[in-house]
KEKE-3310 file (N, C-alpha, C; in steps of 0.2 Angstrom, whole numbers, plus 5000, padded with zeros to 4 digits):
npx = (4827:4817:4822:4837:4851:4858:4872:4881:4894:4904:4915:4933:4940:4953:4969:4965:4964:4972:4963:4954:4952:4957:4947:4940:4929:4915:4912:4916:4911:4898:4901:4900:4898:4895:4889:4885:4882:4886:4876:4864:4865:4869:4883:4877:4865:4868:4876:4866:4859:4867:4868:4855:4854:4865:4860:4848:4855:4860:4850:4844:4853:4859:4850:4847:4857:4871:4884:4903:4899:4901:4893:4886:4878:4870:4865:4849:4841:4829:4832:4833:4820:4810:4801:4809:4806:4800:4813:4820:4813:4814:4827:4826:4820:4828:4841:4835:4829:4844:4850:4843:4844:4855:4858:4851:4858:4869:4865:4860:4872)
npy = (4702:4712:4714:4713:4708:4696:4687:4673:4661:4647:4640:4640:4625:4614:4618:4631:4648:4651:4643:4644:4632:4616:4607:4598:4610:4603:4595:4608:4619:4630:4648:4664:4683:4700:4715:4732:4748:4764:4774:4767:4773:4779:4774:4768:4764:4755:4744:4738:4733:4724:4716:4709:4704:4693:4687:4681:4674:4664:4658:4653:4647:4634:4624:4627:4633:4628:4617:4622:4634:4652:4665:4682:4695:4708:4722:4732:4747:4745:4734:4737:4740:4730:4716:4702:4690:4690:4693:4681:4672:4677:4675:4663:4661:4666:4658:4646:4650:4656:4642:4634:4641:4638:4624:4624:4629:4622:4610:4614:4616)
npz = (5889:5900:5912:5912:5902:5895:5893:5884:5883:5876:5888:5884:5874:5879:5876:5872:5878:5894:5909:5924:5929:5928:5921:5907:5898:5894:5907:5917:5930:5928:5925:5931:5928:5931:5929:5927:5921:5923:5918:5924:5937:5953:5966:5975:5968:5960:5965:5972:5961:5956:5965:5966:5954:5955:5966:5960:5950:5958:5961:5951:5942:5947:5944:5931:5923:5910:5911:5909:5901:5901:5908:5908:5913:5913:5920:5918:5917:5923:5932:5943:5950:5946:5950:5962:5959:5945:5940:5942:5934:5921:5921:5920:5908:5898:5899:5894:5880:5877:5874:5868:5854:5851:5853:5839:5828:5830:5825:5815:5807)
capx = (4824:4815:4827:4844:4854:4862:4877:4882:4899:4905:4922:4935:4943:4960:4973:4964:4968:4972:4957:4955:4952:4962:4944:4937:4923:4909:4912:4919:4907:4897:4904:4895:4900:4889:4890:4881:4885:4883:4870:4859:4863:4877:4886:4871:4859:4871:4878:4857:4856:4872:4865:4848:4857:4868:4853:4843:4859:4861:4843:4842:4858:4861:4845:4846:4864:4874:4892:4905:4897:4903:4887:4888:4871:4870:4861:4848:4837:4823:4835:4832:4813:4808:4801:4812:4801:4801:4820:4823:4808:4818:4832:4826:4817:4834:4844:4833:4832:4850:4852:4840:4847:4864:4858:4848:4864:4875:4861:4858:4880)
capy = (4701:4716:4717:4711:4706:4689:4684:4668:4658:4641:4640:4639:4620:4613:4620:4638:4652:4648:4644:4644:4626:4612:4601:4601:4611:4601:4597:4614:4623:4637:4654:4670:4690:4703:4722:4737:4753:4773:4775:4765:4775:4780:4766:4763:4758:4749:4739:4737:4728:4719:4710:4706:4700:4689:4683:4679:4669:4659:4654:4649:4643:4627:4620:4628:4633:4623:4615:4621:4641:4658:4670:4689:4697:4717:4726:4738:4752:4740:4728:4739:4739:4723:4710:4697:4682:4690:4693:4673:4670:4682:4673:4656:4661:4668:4653:4642:4653:4654:4635:4631:4644:4635:4618:4624:4632:4615:4604:4615:4619)
capz = (5894:5904:5919:5911:5898:5895:5886:5885:5880:5879:5889:5878:5874:5878:5871:5871:5883:5901:5911:5930:5930:5922:5919:5902:5895:5897:5914:5919:5930:5924:5928:5929:5929:5931:5925:5928:5921:5928:5916:5929:5943:5956:5967:5979:5965:5955:5971:5971:5954:5956:5972:5965:5948:5959:5969:5956:5949:5964:5964:5944:5938:5948:5938:5922:5920:5908:5913:5902:5898:5905:5907:5909:5917:5912:5920:5914:5922:5927:5934:5953:5951:5944:5955:5960:5954:5938:5937:5942:5929:5914:5919:5916:5900:5895:5898:5889:5873:5872:5874:5861:5850:5850:5848:5832:5826:5829:5821:5805:5803)
cpx = (4821:4820:4834:4846:4859:4865:4879:4887:4901:4910:4926:4939:4951:4964:4972:4969:4966:4965:4959:4954:4955:4956:4942:4930:4917:4909:4913:4910:4905:4899:4900:4899:4893:4893:4886:4885:4884:4879:4865:4858:4870:4877:4880:4867:4863:4875:4871:4856:4860:4869:4861:4851:4859:4862:4851:4847:4859:4855:4842:4847:4859:4854:4845:4851:4868:4880:4894:4904:4900:4896:4888:4880:4872:4865:4857:4844:4831:4824:4833:4825:4810:4806:4805:4812:4800:4808:4822:4816:4811:4823:4832:4824:4825:4839:4841:4833:4838:4852:4849:4842:4853:4861:4854:4854:4868:4870:4860:4867:4882)
cpy = (4708:4720:4716:4710:4700:4687:4678:4664:4653:4641:4637:4628:4620:4615:4629:4641:4648:4649:4644:4636:4622:4608:4606:4606:4610:4598:4602:4617:4627:4643:4658:4678:4695:4712:4725:4744:4761:4774:4773:4770:4778:4773:4763:4759:4752:4745:4734:4732:4725:4711:4706:4701:4693:4684:4678:4673:4663:4654:4650:4645:4638:4624:4622:4630:4627:4621:4619:4628:4645:4663:4677:4691:4705:4719:4731:4743:4749:4735:4730:4739:4734:4718:4704:4692:4684:4691:4686:4670:4673:4677:4664:4656:4662:4663:4647:4645:4653:4647:4632:4633:4641:4629:4621:4626:4627:4609:4607:4616:4613)
cpz = (5898:5909:5918:5904:5898:5890:5890:5879:5880:5881:5883:5880:5877:5873:5869:5875:5889:5905:5919:5933:5925:5920:5911:5902:5897:5906:5920:5923:5927:5927:5927:5932:5929:5931:5925:5928:5926:5924:5920:5935:5947:5959:5970:5973:5962:5959:5971:5968:5955:5961:5970:5958:5952:5963:5964:5952:5952:5965:5956:5942:5940:5944:5932:5918:5914:5908:5908:5899:5902:5903:5910:5910:5917:5914:5918:5919:5926:5930:5944:5953:5950:5949:5955:5958:5948:5936:5936:5935:5922:5915:5916:5909:5896:5894:5893:5882:5872:5871:5868:5853:5848:5849:5839:5828:5826:5825:5814:5803:5800)
residu = (UNK:UNK:UNK:UNK:UNK:UNK:UNK:UNK:UNK:UNK:UNK:UNK:UNK:UNK:UNK:UNK:UNK:UNK:UNK:UNK:UNK:UNK:UNK:UNK:UNK:UNK:UNK:UNK:UNK:UNK:UNK:UNK:UNK:UNK:UNK:UNK:UNK:UNK:UNK:UNK:UNK:UNK:UNK:UNK:UNK:UNK:UNK:UNK:UNK:UNK:UNK:UNK:UNK:UNK:UNK:UNK:UNK:UNK:UNK:UNK:UNK:UNK:UNK:UNK:UNK:UNK:UNK:UNK:UNK:UNK:UNK:UNK:UNK:UNK:UNK:UNK:UNK:UNK:UNK:UNK:UNK:UNK:UNK:UNK:UNK:UNK:UNK:UNK:UNK:UNK:UNK:UNK:UNK:UNK:UNK:UNK:UNK:UNK:UNK:UNK:UNK:UNK:UNK:UNK:UNK:UNK:UNK:UNK:UNK)
# end
């Protein structure tokens, strides 16, 4: 997406690495992380980009995130200037694309 990169991974099953919650991945809440590198700008710019990504995730994930997934939003140079509505729309599209791809991979495997 123009405003960020989204990475997703299903949380490990029982017997995998220890997790912070004892619930199974299917019922575990989705978790989110944010990263913005120094290439984006100084600390003020990076923190602003992370705040914008955090706000977009707070607005979109409750309705579009899947339980049992870990998400990472990686900020880009366009994160700081992109309209907030566009960031939210990008996140909705990215989540939809990721979960459609996962279904395709699972059904064809």
